[in-house]
N, C-alpha and C positions, 0 to 999 in steps of 0.2 A: 467600914471600908472592906471590900472583898479582896482577898489574896488567895491564890490557889493553895490548897492543902498540900498537894504534891507539885510536881513540875508541870509546865504547860503541855508537854507532849502527852501526859496522862489525860489532861482535860480535853485535849484536841481529839482524843479517841472517840469522844461522844458527839462529834459533829453530826448533825442530822437527827439526833435524839431529842425527844421531848424534854424540856427543862422548865422548872419553876424558878423564876428569878424574883427574889424578895428585895424590894427597894425601900429605903428609909429616907424620907425627904420632909423637912419642916415638921418633925414629930409625927408624921403620918407614914404608915406602912402600906405599900402597894405590892401587888403580886401580878406578875406577867407570866403566862404560860405559852410557850412556843417552841419551835425547833431551833436548836443551837446551830448557828451558821459559822461563827468565827469568834476567836479570842485573839486579840492583837498582842504583840509583844509589849512590854512595859514602855511607856512613853517617857519623855524628859521629866515629867512631873511625878513619875513613879506609879502611874495608873495604867490599867488595862482597859480596852474597849471591847465590850461584848456585843455581838450582833445576833439577834434572834428574829425569827419570822413567826409572827402570830397568825395562825390559820384564818381567823375571822377578820383580819384587816389586810389592806393592800400594802405593799412595800415591806420594808424591814425596820426593826427598831434597834437603835444603837444606844447602848447604855454604858456610861463610864463607871469603873469599879468603885470610885469613892462614894457613889450613891447606893451600891449594892451591899446588902447585908448577908445574903446567902444565895447560892445557886444549887438547886437539887436536880439530879438527872433521874428520870423515870426508867428503871431497869426491870420493870415488872415482867415484860415479855421474855427477856433473857432468863430471869429467875424461874419462870414457869416452865420454860423449855428444859432447864437443868433438872427441875423437880420431876418432870415427866420422864426424863432419862433415868433418874434414880428411883422412881416409884416402884418399879418391878422388884428391885432388890429390897427395898424397904418393906414391901408387902409380903415378901417371903419370910421375914422374921417377926413381923408385927401384923396387925389386922388393918383393914382399910380405914378404920376410924382415925388411925395415926396420920395417914396421908391426908385425910380430910382436914384434920387439925392444922397440919403444916400449910395446906392450901389457904385456910382461913387466915393464918398468921401472915402469909406472904401475899395477901390480896393486892396490896400496893407495896412496891419496894423501891426505895430511893437511895441514892448515894449523894453525899454532899461534896461538891468540888471545892 
């Protein structure tokens, strides 16, 4: 069952971002990748409802948190922008190989909600 690691206001900052929702159901794991549209407040049963839009399908997908094992947000674009900003300073004190190694390490960057 998924519960937010921090408060819902932190999670809601990522509306519109690409997310990977991992679901466990009947001993099988499923993965859905789409844009995060909404996270509801906790309902009377203590669960949240997550709404995502999968680009390859029509409509939206609504998933209850008791089926979700993990939600990861893709923040790669943001991280690469920050690295681009810092790369000038890094290259002044190191060589460009260091920037290349950092870029390889940060090829994909996710945070878990």
